[in-house]
KOLMI-541358 format. One record per residue (C-alpha): residue number from 1; residue in three letters; x, y, z. Coordinates in Angstrom, 1 decimal, padded with zeros to 4 digits. Example, Ala and Ser with C-alpha at 12.3 -4.5 7.8 and 13.67 -1.06 7.14 Angstrom:
BEGIN
R    k    r      xx      yy      zz
R    1  ALA   012.3  -004.5   007.8
R    2  SER   013.7  -001.1   007.1
This chain:
BEGIN
R    k    r      xx      yy      zz
R    1  MET   137.5   049.7   142.0
R    2  LYS   135.8   047.4   139.5
R    3  LYS   136.3   048.2   135.8
R    4  ASN   133.2   048.9   133.7
R    5  LYS   133.7   046.4   130.8
R    6  VAL   132.1   047.8   127.7
R    7  PHE   131.5   046.3   124.3
R    8  VAL   131.2   049.1   121.7
R    9  VAL   128.9   048.5   118.8
R   10  GLY   129.7   050.8   115.9
R   11  TYR   132.7   052.7   114.5
R   12  SER   134.0   054.8   117.3
R   13  THR   135.0   054.0   120.9
R   14  ASP   135.0   057.8   121.6
R   15  TYR   131.4   057.4   122.6
R   16  ALA   132.5   055.5   125.7
R   17  ASN   134.9   058.2   127.0
R   18  TRP   132.5   059.4   129.7
R   19  ILE   132.2   056.0   131.4
R   20  PRO   134.2   055.9   134.7
R   21  ASN   136.8   053.1   135.1
R   22  LEU   136.3   052.1   131.5
R   23  GLU   137.7   048.9   130.1
R   24  LEU   136.8   048.3   126.4
R   25  VAL   136.4   044.6   125.6
R   26  LYS   136.3   043.0   122.1
R   27  ASP   134.1   040.0   123.1
R   28  LEU   130.5   040.7   124.0
R   29  LYS   130.6   037.7   126.5
R   30  GLU   133.1   039.6   128.6
R   31  ALA   131.1   042.9   128.7
R   32  ASP   129.0   044.3   131.5
R   33  PHE   127.0   046.1   128.8
R   34  ALA   126.9   046.9   125.1
R   35  LEU   127.2   050.6   123.9
R   36  PHE   125.6   051.2   120.5
R   37  THR   127.1   054.4   118.9
R   38  GLY   125.9   057.1   116.6
R   39  GLY   125.8   057.1   112.8
R   40  GLU   123.3   057.2   109.9
R   41  ASP   119.5   057.1   110.2
R   42  VAL   117.7   053.9   111.1
R   43  CYS   116.4   052.1   108.0
R   44  PRO   112.6   052.7   107.9
R   45  HIS   112.0   049.1   106.8
R   46  LEU   113.0   048.1   110.3
R   47  TYR   109.8   049.8   111.6
R   48  ASN   107.7   049.1   108.5
R   49  GLU   107.7   052.6   107.0
R   50  PRO   108.7   053.8   103.5
R   51  ILE   112.0   055.4   103.1
R   52  GLY   111.8   059.2   103.4
R   53  SER   113.5   061.4   100.8
R   54  TYR   116.1   062.7   103.3
R   55  THR   116.7   059.5   105.1
R   56  ARG   120.2   058.1   104.8
R   57  PHE   121.0   054.7   106.3
R   58  ASN   123.4   051.8   106.1
R   59  ARG   121.6   048.4   105.8
R   60  SER   124.7   046.4   106.4
R   61  ARG   125.4   048.2   109.7
R   62  ASP   121.8   047.9   110.7
R   63  ALA   122.0   044.1   110.1
R   64  LYS   125.2   043.8   112.1
R   65  GLU   123.8   045.8   115.0
R   66  GLN   120.5   043.9   115.0
R   67  ASP   122.6   040.7   115.3
R   68  VAL   124.4   042.1   118.4
R   69  PHE   121.1   043.3   119.8
R   70  ASP   119.7   039.8   119.5
R   71  LYS   122.8   038.3   121.2
R   72  CYS   122.5   040.8   124.0
R   73  LEU   118.9   039.8   124.6
R   74  LEU   119.9   036.1   124.7
R   75  MET   122.7   036.8   127.1
R   76  GLY   120.7   039.2   129.3
R   77  LYS   123.2   042.0   128.6
R   78  PRO   122.1   045.6   129.2
R   79  MET   122.3   047.9   126.2
R   80  LEU   122.7   051.7   125.9
R   81  GLY   122.2   053.6   122.6
R   82  ILE   123.8   057.0   122.0
R   83  CYS   122.7   059.4   119.3
R   84  ARG   121.2   057.4   116.4
R   85  ARG   121.4   054.2   118.3
R   86  ALA   118.8   055.1   120.9
R   87  PRO   116.2   055.1   118.2
R   88  LEU   117.7   051.8   116.8
R   89  LEU   117.2   050.1   120.2
R   90  CYS   113.7   051.5   120.3
R   91  VAL   112.9   050.0   116.9
R   92  LEU   114.5   046.7   117.6
R   93  SER   112.4   046.5   120.8
R   94  GLY   109.2   046.9   118.8
R   95  GLY   108.9   050.7   118.8
R   96  ARG   108.3   053.0   115.9
R   97  LEU   109.9   056.2   114.7
R   98  VAL   108.6   059.3   113.0
R   99  GLN   110.8   060.6   110.2
R  100  ASP   110.7   064.3   110.8
R  101  GLN   113.7   065.6   109.0
R  102  GLU   112.2   067.9   106.5
R  103  THR   115.2   069.3   104.6
R  104  ARG   118.5   068.1   103.4
R  105  TYR   120.1   070.8   105.5
R  106  SER   118.9   069.4   108.8
R  107  VAL   121.6   067.5   110.6
R  108  HIS   119.4   065.7   113.1
């Protein structure tokens, strides 16, 4: 059976545990697809909005992941976003988000 070669974008490969016949690869060129993992909020500047009072993001990580996103597009690699990265893929594809976290006690 063919291995599913996955390039994990983010901090934890645990997000890929559900993929059958998984083979993690360290080079995007070898991957069947890129898996973008969870984390902080998406920086509102990426979708032309002001930063909300409860929005917490990592500009450095956003920039690195935007670079991988652009490389995936150039290579024609499929991408999957889990948790926070689904909204990131939406924004990088031209979509917008609504910041709806109203209190500092909200987790998502």
